[in-house]
C-alpha positions in Angstrom: 46.6 -81.5 -59.5 44.4 -84.3 -58.3 44.3 -84.7 -54.5 42.6 -82.2 -52.2 45.8 -81.8 -50.3 47.8 -80.5 -53.4 44.8 -78.2 -54.2 45.1 -76.8 -50.5 48.8 -76.0 -50.9 48.2 -74.5 -54.3 45.2 -72.3 -52.9 47.3 -71.0 -49.9 50.5 -70.3 -51.9 48.8 -68.5 -54.8 46.5 -66.4 -52.6 49.4 -65.3 -50.3 51.0 -64.2 -53.4 48.0 -62.2 -54.5 46.9 -60.8 -51.4 49.8 -60.7 -48.7 47.5 -58.2 -46.8 44.0 -58.7 -45.9 42.3 -55.6 -44.7 38.9 -56.3 -43.2 36.5 -55.2 -45.9 33.7 -53.7 -43.5 34.6 -50.3 -41.8 34.4 -50.4 -38.1 36.2 -49.2 -35.0 35.6 -52.0 -32.5 33.9 -55.5 -31.9 30.4 -53.8 -31.7 30.6 -51.8 -34.8 31.9 -54.8 -36.7 29.0 -57.1 -35.2 26.6 -54.6 -36.7 28.3 -54.2 -39.9 28.5 -58.0 -40.4 24.7 -58.2 -39.5 24.0 -55.6 -42.2 26.2 -57.4 -44.8 23.6 -60.3 -45.0 22.5 -60.3 -48.8 24.2 -56.9 -49.3 27.5 -55.9 -50.5 30.2 -54.7 -48.1 30.6 -51.6 -50.2 27.1 -50.7 -49.7 27.4 -51.5 -46.1 30.4 -49.1 -45.7 28.2 -46.2 -47.2 25.4 -46.8 -44.6 27.3 -47.2 -41.5 28.8 -44.0 -41.2 25.3 -42.3 -40.8 24.2 -45.3 -38.3 27.3 -44.9 -36.2 26.8 -41.3 -36.1 23.5 -41.9 -34.5 24.8 -44.5 -32.2 28.0 -46.3 -32.2 27.6 -48.3 -29.0 25.0 -50.6 -27.6 23.9 -48.1 -24.8 23.1 -45.5 -27.3 21.7 -47.8 -30.0 19.2 -49.4 -27.5 17.8 -45.8 -26.9 17.1 -45.4 -30.7 13.6 -46.0 -32.2 13.8 -49.1 -34.5 12.0 -47.0 -37.1 15.0 -44.5 -37.1 17.6 -47.3 -37.6 15.5 -48.8 -40.4 15.3 -45.5 -42.3 19.1 -45.4 -42.2 19.9 -49.0 -43.0 17.1 -49.3 -45.8 19.7 -49.3 -48.7 21.1 -52.7 -47.2 17.9 -54.5 -47.7 15.8 -56.6 -45.3 15.8 -53.5 -43.3 12.8 -54.1 -41.0 14.3 -57.4 -39.8 17.9 -56.1 -39.5 16.7 -52.8 -37.7 14.8 -55.1 -35.2 17.9 -57.3 -34.6 20.3 -54.3 -34.1 17.9 -52.8 -31.8 17.2 -56.2 -29.8 20.9 -57.4 -29.6 22.1 -53.9 -28.4 19.4 -54.1 -25.4 20.6 -57.7 -24.6 24.3 -56.6 -24.6 23.5 -53.7 -22.3 21.3 -55.9 -20.1 23.4 -59.1 -19.9 27.0 -58.2 -21.0 27.3 -54.5 -19.6 27.6 -53.3 -23.2 30.6 -55.6 -24.1 30.4 -57.9 -27.1 31.0 -61.5 -25.8 34.0 -63.3 -26.8 32.5 -66.7 -27.5 30.6 -68.5 -30.5 27.9 -69.7 -28.1 27.0 -66.3 -26.5 27.3 -64.5 -29.8 24.9 -66.9 -31.6 22.1 -66.2 -28.9 22.0 -62.6 -30.0 19.1 -61.7 -32.3 20.0 -61.7 -35.9 23.4 -63.2 -35.3 24.1 -66.6 -37.0 27.1 -69.0 -37.1 28.7 -67.1 -39.9 28.5 -63.6 -38.4 29.7 -65.0 -34.9 32.6 -66.7 -37.0 33.6 -63.3 -38.4 33.6 -61.4 -35.3 35.3 -64.2 -33.4 38.0 -64.2 -36.0 38.4 -60.4 -37.0 37.5 -58.7 -33.7 39.0 -61.1 -31.4 41.7 -63.3 -33.3 40.0 -66.8 -32.6 40.6 -69.1 -35.2 37.5 -69.4 -37.5 36.5 -70.1 -41.1 33.5 -68.0 -41.9 31.9 -69.3 -45.1 30.0 -66.7 -47.2 28.7 -67.2 -50.6 32.2 -66.3 -52.4 33.8 -69.0 -50.3 30.9 -71.6 -50.8 31.1 -71.1 -54.5 34.9 -71.2 -54.9 35.7 -74.1 -52.6 32.9 -76.0 -54.5 34.3 -74.8 -57.9 37.7 -76.1 -56.9 36.5 -79.4 -55.7 37.4 -78.8 -52.0 33.9 -79.5 -50.9 30.6 -81.1 -52.3 29.0 -77.8 -52.1 25.8 -79.3 -50.5 25.6 -76.6 -47.9 27.7 -74.0 -46.1 28.0 -76.1 -43.0 29.6 -78.8 -45.0 31.7 -76.4 -46.8 33.0 -75.1 -43.5 33.7 -78.5 -42.1 35.5 -79.6 -45.2 37.8 -76.3 -45.2 38.5 -76.7 -41.7 39.8 -80.4 -42.1 42.0 -79.4 -45.3 43.6 -76.0 -44.4 45.8 -75.5 -41.4 44.1 -73.7 -38.5 46.8 -71.0 -38.6 45.6 -70.0 -42.0 41.9 -69.8 -41.6 41.4 -66.2 -40.5 43.5 -64.7 -43.3 42.6 -67.3 -46.0 38.8 -66.8 -45.7 39.3 -63.1 -46.6 41.9 -64.0 -49.4 39.2 -66.4 -51.1 36.6 -63.7 -50.8 39.1 -61.0 -52.5 39.8 -63.6 -55.3 36.1 -64.3 -55.8 35.3 -60.8 -56.2 38.2 -59.9 -58.5 38.6 -63.0 -60.6 35.7 -65.5 -60.3 32.2 -64.0 -60.1 29.0 -66.1 -59.5 28.0 -65.5 -63.2 29.8 -66.1 -66.4 33.4 -66.5 -64.9 35.9 -65.9 -67.6 38.6 -68.6 -68.7 41.3 -65.9 -69.4 40.8 -64.3 -65.8 39.8 -67.0 -63.6 43.1 -68.8 -63.5 42.9 -70.6 -60.3 39.7 -72.5 -61.4 41.3 -73.1 -64.8 44.2 -74.9 -62.8 42.1 -76.7 -60.0 38.5 -76.5 -60.9 36.1 -79.4 -61.0 35.0 -80.7 -64.7 31.8 -78.9 -64.0 33.4 -75.8 -63.1 35.8 -75.9 -66.1 32.6 -76.1 -68.5 31.1 -73.1 -66.9 34.1 -70.9 -67.7 33.3 -68.9 -70.9 
């Protein structure tokens, strides 16, 4: 399977068989709680975020209530997620901004989302795709790693990976496919010591370098 187009077809078909359903891994009830959960997931596992957000959202589950909370109180709750001073400040500030500028409603545009404190392109992409249904291809570490391993991208950076993925995969597949790749990475292809007998997709379409890394 030499061409990228052939690999893309194999990836779509295989992951659709493996993961026909793609539940969003972060627990949330609306665009605001998803936005906060995605912000918390930076350098933290989704599973850990899901243990923290019930307490956080019991304190405040909308921008109006969150904006009134002391930053220290938010930080105390989210400490297990890491980077808590920075994340707590961002949650407080973005909540205030949503109240002041958007009447407490999460805006439905990449540009507006990316102006919010603590919200980068990847976070905006997740919210746009998963909360609002816009076509987006958020690239996290799993996706960056796997698309590099599979020779879909050069792996220079996440920006390039996103561009390469969007060129190769049909737009209609993006929202589901990015979750399917994440699920595969977690289950079959970890960052360290991927196993030859388990990581069957890399064995099938991996680069020469990726094949050498299989133990």
